[in-house]
C-alpha positions in Angstrom: -91.2 -6.3 80.0 -91.8 -9.8 78.8 -94.2 -8.6 76.0 -91.4 -6.6 74.1 -90.2 -8.3 70.8 -87.2 -6.7 69.0 -87.3 -6.5 65.1 -84.5 -9.1 64.7 -86.2 -11.4 67.2 -89.4 -11.3 65.0 -87.4 -12.2 61.9 -85.6 -14.9 63.8 -89.0 -16.5 64.4 -89.6 -16.5 60.5 -86.8 -18.7 59.6 -88.2 -21.7 57.7 -91.4 -19.8 57.0 -92.9 -18.1 54.0 -92.2 -14.4 53.9 -93.3 -11.6 51.6 -90.5 -9.0 51.2 -91.4 -5.7 49.6 -88.2 -3.8 48.4 -87.5 -0.4 47.3 -88.7 0.3 43.7 -91.1 -2.0 42.1 -89.7 -5.4 43.2 -91.3 -7.8 45.6 -90.1 -11.4 46.7 -92.1 -14.1 48.4 -90.1 -17.1 49.7 -88.9 -19.3 52.6 -86.6 -17.4 54.8 -83.4 -19.5 55.4 -81.2 -16.9 57.1 -80.5 -13.2 57.8 -77.9 -11.1 59.5 -77.8 -8.0 61.7 -78.1 -5.8 58.6 -81.3 -7.7 57.5 -79.5 -9.1 54.3 -81.5 -12.2 53.7 -81.3 -15.6 52.0 -84.7 -17.0 50.7 -85.4 -20.2 49.1 -88.3 -21.3 46.7 -88.7 -17.8 45.6 -91.1 -16.0 43.4 -90.2 -12.5 42.3 -92.8 -10.0 41.3 -91.7 -6.9 39.3 -94.1 -4.2 38.4 -93.9 -2.6 34.9 -92.5 0.9 35.0 -94.7 2.0 32.1 -97.7 2.6 34.3 -99.7 -0.5 32.8 -100.0 -2.2 36.0 -98.8 -5.5 34.6 -96.6 -7.6 37.0 -94.0 -10.0 35.8 -93.5 -13.2 37.9 -90.1 -15.1 37.9 -89.5 -18.2 39.9 -86.0 -18.5 41.4 -84.5 -21.2 43.5 -82.4 -18.9 45.9 -81.9 -15.2 46.3 -79.8 -13.0 48.6 -81.4 -9.6 49.4 -79.6 -6.6 50.4 -81.2 -5.3 53.7 -80.4 -1.7 52.6 -83.3 -2.1 50.0 -85.9 -3.9 52.2 -89.0 -1.7 52.9 -91.3 -4.2 54.6 -91.6 -7.9 55.6 -94.8 -9.7 56.1 -94.2 -13.1 57.7 -96.7 -15.9 56.5 -98.0 -13.9 53.6 -98.5 -15.1 50.1 -97.7 -11.7 48.7 -99.0 -10.0 45.6 -100.8 -13.1 44.8 -103.1 -12.8 47.8 -103.7 -9.2 46.8 -105.2 -10.2 43.4 -108.5 -11.0 45.1 -108.7 -7.6 46.6 -107.7 -4.9 44.0 -105.9 -1.9 45.2 -107.9 1.3 45.6 -106.0 4.6 45.8 -107.0 6.7 48.7 -108.0 10.3 47.7 -105.6 13.0 49.1 -108.4 14.5 51.3 -109.2 11.2 52.7 -105.6 10.3 53.6 -105.2 13.8 55.1 -108.3 13.3 57.3 -107.2 9.7 58.3 -103.8 10.8 59.3 -104.8 14.0 61.0 -108.1 13.1 62.6 -111.1 15.3 61.9 -113.8 12.9 62.1 -113.1 10.8 59.0 -115.9 12.5 56.8 -113.6 12.6 53.7 -112.7 9.0 54.4 -116.2 8.1 54.6 -117.3 10.0 51.6 -114.4 8.0 49.7 -116.1 4.7 50.9 -113.3 3.9 53.3 -113.9 2.4 56.8 -111.7 3.9 59.5 -111.3 2.1 63.0 -112.7 4.2 65.8 -110.3 6.5 67.5 -108.7 5.3 70.6 -108.2 7.2 73.8 -104.8 8.4 74.6 -103.1 6.5 77.5 
């Protein structure tokens, strides 16, 4: 299978490129990936740290940092090439109603999702 790409191989292609890292809790980082190890501990340069307020106000604090070392145990998601939360500002987050989320996950035609104003991709046939 020449098409197969392992997770660490994908991360390796990101060295020297901008990366958005979403951590456990309310912290996100955007920076240039300088290196990583097999535990996905990462070194980022030219970093902006985004911390969401825990009081429910929705405010986000931005902190510029030169270099950070991130513990791979706390990494939830990586988005290569992304500008991070700054890019999301143009498209505000819209929570999905529980009925729409259940329909989207379990099939059922997507009527609840359509009622909530969400566009779901058409179902694909099983292989």
